[in-house]
C-alpha positions in Angstrom: 12.8 194.4 -2.1 12.7 194.4 -6.0 11.1 192.4 -8.6 14.3 190.3 -9.1 14.5 189.7 -5.0 11.0 188.5 -4.8 11.4 185.9 -7.5 14.3 184.5 -5.6 11.6 183.8 -2.7 9.2 182.5 -4.9 5.5 183.9 -5.3 4.1 186.4 -2.5 0.9 185.9 -1.2 -0.2 188.9 -3.0 0.8 187.0 -6.0 -1.2 183.8 -5.4 -4.2 185.7 -4.5 -4.2 187.5 -8.1 -3.9 184.4 -9.6 -6.6 182.6 -7.5 -9.2 185.2 -8.0 -8.9 185.1 -11.4 -10.4 181.3 -11.5 -14.0 181.6 -12.0 -14.9 179.4 -9.0 -12.7 182.1 -6.8 -14.9 185.1 -8.5 -17.8 183.3 -7.5 -16.7 183.0 -3.7 -15.6 186.7 -4.3 -19.0 187.4 -5.1 -20.6 185.6 -2.0 -18.1 187.7 0.4 -19.1 190.6 -1.1 -22.6 190.0 -0.3 -21.9 188.8 3.2 -19.9 191.7 4.2 -22.5 194.0 2.4 -24.5 192.9 5.9 -22.0 194.2 7.9 -21.2 197.2 5.6 -24.7 198.7 6.8 -24.2 198.4 10.3 -20.6 199.6 10.3 -21.9 202.9 8.4 -24.4 203.4 11.3 -22.3 202.4 14.4 -18.6 202.7 13.0 -18.1 198.7 14.4 -15.8 196.7 12.0 -16.5 193.7 10.6 -14.4 190.6 10.9 -12.8 189.4 7.6 -12.1 186.1 9.2 -15.9 185.6 10.3 -16.7 186.1 6.8 -14.0 183.5 5.8 -15.4 181.0 7.9 -18.9 181.7 7.2 -18.1 180.8 3.7 -16.1 177.7 4.4 -19.3 176.5 6.5 -21.6 177.4 3.6 -18.8 175.9 0.9 -21.1 173.3 -0.2 -23.7 175.5 -1.2 -21.3 177.8 -2.8 -20.0 174.7 -5.0 -23.6 173.8 -5.9 -24.3 177.5 -7.1 -21.2 177.5 -8.9 -21.9 174.4 -10.6 -25.3 175.6 -11.9 -23.3 178.2 -13.4 -20.8 176.0 -15.1 -17.9 176.5 -12.9 -16.3 174.3 -9.8 -14.5 175.9 -6.9 -11.4 173.9 -7.3 -8.6 173.5 -4.7 -5.7 176.3 -5.3 -2.6 175.2 -3.6 -4.5 172.5 -1.8 -6.8 174.8 -0.5 -10.6 175.8 -1.9 -10.4 178.6 0.8 -6.7 179.6 1.7 -6.4 181.5 5.1 -3.6 183.4 3.5 -5.7 185.2 1.1 -9.0 186.5 3.5 -6.7 189.7 4.4 -6.7 190.3 0.4 -10.2 189.6 0.1 -11.4 192.3 2.6 -8.7 194.5 0.9 -10.4 193.3 -2.5 -13.7 194.6 -1.1 -13.2 197.8 0.3 -11.2 198.8 -3.2 -14.3 198.3 -5.0 -16.2 200.1 -2.3 -14.7 203.4 -1.1 -17.7 204.0 1.4 -16.9 200.9 3.3 -13.3 202.0 4.0 -12.4 201.0 7.5 -15.1 198.3 7.2 -12.2 196.0 8.0 -9.2 196.4 10.0 -5.8 195.7 7.9 -2.0 195.8 8.5 0.5 197.1 6.2 1.8 193.8 4.1 4.9 193.2 4.4 6.0 195.3 7.3 8.4 193.6 9.5 6.8 193.3 13.2 8.7 194.0 16.4 11.5 191.6 17.3 10.3 188.5 18.8 11.9 186.9 21.5 12.5 182.7 20.7 13.1 180.4 23.5 15.3 177.4 22.5 14.4 174.3 24.6 16.9 171.3 24.6 16.2 168.1 26.0 18.9 166.3 27.8 20.7 163.3 26.0 
């Protein structure tokens, strides 16, 4: 798709993530995600066992009150973006963001090709009797 076609369908998740990561509170969340990932990275480098970005995202969600307090001490807030503080659509982009900054961690998280059309899905429509 070209840029004009993308505009027809609204912002992509990547574009939304790019906006989100520039928010001061979001940068703090990314720092915290990075510090949690570093624990798993040490294991990965020794054993080759991949980490789960979903797990890290849920740990962040579990600790969001602590993250928000730390942010407020720094004079920023983890504001809601598109209705979410930690949007589930972003955790895959956070994984890529982390690995981009640490080439030695390449492969730490399993990633899929973005925007790739996956195999055909079978849809079954069940109609209720009238």
